[in-house]
C-alpha positions, 0 to 999 in steps of 0.5 A: 936331549933337545932335538933341534936340528939345523938343515944344511945350507948351500953356498951363501953366496948362491942361496942368499946373494946381496947384489941384484940378480935376474929376478931383483933388478930395478931395471924391470921398473925402469932401466934409466932410474938414478942409482945414486944413493945420495941423489934419491930423496928421503921422503915423498908422497903422491899428490891426492889426485894420484894417490890410489884409492882405498877399497875392499879387496872383495873377499870370495867368502862373501861372494866377491863383487857380488856381495850387496855390501850397501845392504849389509852394515848390520850385525851378524851375531852368529858369524861375529861369534864364530870369528872371534872364536877362531881368532882366539884359536889362532892367537893361542897357536901363535903364542905356542909356537913363540914359546916352542921356538924360543925356549931352549932345551925342550925335550922331545915329549915337551915338543910333542905336547905343544905340538898336540896343542897346535893340532888340536887348535887347528882342528877346532879351527877346521870345525869352526870354519865349516860352521862359519862357511854354512853362515856365509852360504846363508847370508851371501849365496843363498839369496834371491836375485833378479833374473830379468828386467821385469824382476827389477821393475818390481823392486823398489828404488831403495832395493836397486840401490842396494844391488851388488856392483855385479847386478848393477852392471848387468842391468846396465849392460842390458838397458844400454844394449837394449836386450834382456838382462842375463846377469852374466857378470854375476854368474861369473863372479859367483862361480869364482867365489865361495863361503869356504874360500880362505878369508884372505882370498879375493882380488886384491891384485885387481884392486891394487892395479885399478886403484893406481890406474883409475881416478876414484870413481864418483857417484854416477847414475844411469836412467833408461826405460824406467829403470834408475841405477846409481852406482856408488863409488865403491860399486865402481871400485869393485867393477874396476878391481874385477876388470883388472883381475879378470885380465889375468885369467884370459890368454888374450887379455893377458897379452895385453896387460903387461906387468913388470916385477921385481922379486919372486913370490914366497910359497913358504909359510914362516911367522916372524916368531919362527924367523931369525937371522945370523950373518946375513943368512935368514932361518925359520923354524918348523915343527916336524913330529917331536923335532923342531927343524931349522931350515934356511929361508928359501931365496924367493922368500928372502927378496926383494932385494933391498937395494933394488927395492930402494931405487924403485921406491924412490925413483917411482914415487919422487921422480915419476910421481906414480905409485906402484904395487907391493905384495907386503906380507913376506910369506905365503899369504898374498896382500897386494897394496898400492904404494903412495909414499915413503920416508927414509932415515939413515942410521949410519954409514960405514967403510967396514963391510958385512955380507956385502955385494961384490964391488961394495966400498961403503954400506948404509944402514937405513930405516924406511916407512912405506905407505900404501892404500889399504883394502879392508873386507874382513868383517862388514859388521865392523865399522869402528875398527879400521883394521877389520872393517869392510871398506866400501862407501857410497862416496869417494874417500881420498882426501876424506876421514874415511880414507884408509892407509897403512904402512910397513916399517923396514930395515936394511943395509944398502951397498954402494960402489965407489961412485956411490951407486946402490949395487945391492944390500940385505934386510935386517927386519923380518918386514919386507915386500915379497915382490913389487910390481907395476901394470904397463898398459892402461885403460880398457883393452877392447871388446869381443867374444874372445875377450870373454868377461873382459870384453863384456865389461868394456862398457865400464869405460863410459862410467870411469876415467883413467889417470893420465 
């Protein structure tokens, strides 16, 4: 007997509502947005001078922005081999789960056997990650760094150019203030990062909002007291990204860095092969012991409401002509990306209503492509695979062949009231943004001891410019 269990769900109206609610309302972006579906542009793209820049998300496993990226476009055979083995095992787990969740009438013995294969693969991955972490420790953390300006003066210009963004800024700060370098920012970043962090952990939230707020940095040189510093475009991108990230870790700077969000963060893991939808209700399968459980997807993993999303997307890009941030992975991982364009195609309109919000008179089924700047940074040795390469360049990339973008395809139904206004909707595709957000305040927020590392980095304002 197949032990496939369906976990009881609560009321559909309460758990997977189709109308806007307290966490899903376009007013959180702007209360004056146009909600009339027929008045919203079906496609739009920001001009080049307003397009967010592509960048690394500065993974913690490389030391974040203390990574000497300009000295590491080289092969790392041991790390590469370990990464390939980890990737193969992850693919195996995905295939086993796909079979588990798609085959009918599996016996408990079959489920147990497949689950043991999954656990064995996970154990192998853990072992490989420890070995990979040890290699990362040697390559990126156990390296000799300058401790004072005298050390810097003993370096060649090529060696100075290859220092990390944090080291360059610490030297810049010391020269500008006429003090000895204490490498405070470098120490701050290295204390945050580590060789055994998850591969997706980094500062994508800081990068995504900084890429919207600041013009793409140009190569900038500063020279004083016989030391010449050249900040590459990606050095300054890294520093701006960390500045935005650091704002969220200090209670005083948090109050000056306001954000507005639509949707909630999902904390449940359920890949697409485990997901299904029936009568507007979403489910996912998971293996527990020798059983396959089918559970209702939590409400925070069903949003962002597609109606709120569509209103925010079209008004923000087409009318306000500004970007916003979307968390593009809908389950537990977090990948913040700055959105700069979209296109929408109407599949059909219908007066026959299904799974609708109260007050709905018509439903419109649409497919939408959402375009965003991308944030590579997984494997610095890959230079010919845009999905895997480390996104850092000496020169600006907007409008060039080095610019990296990606997109997500969504499908959903919009609920329209008798006036043709969007009042809600529901998703048809697995893909959707987990939540979307934008940062309200702009520019640098001040200096001083109480602002911590954010205050220390205030001189970054002399090297970069804010978009108007």
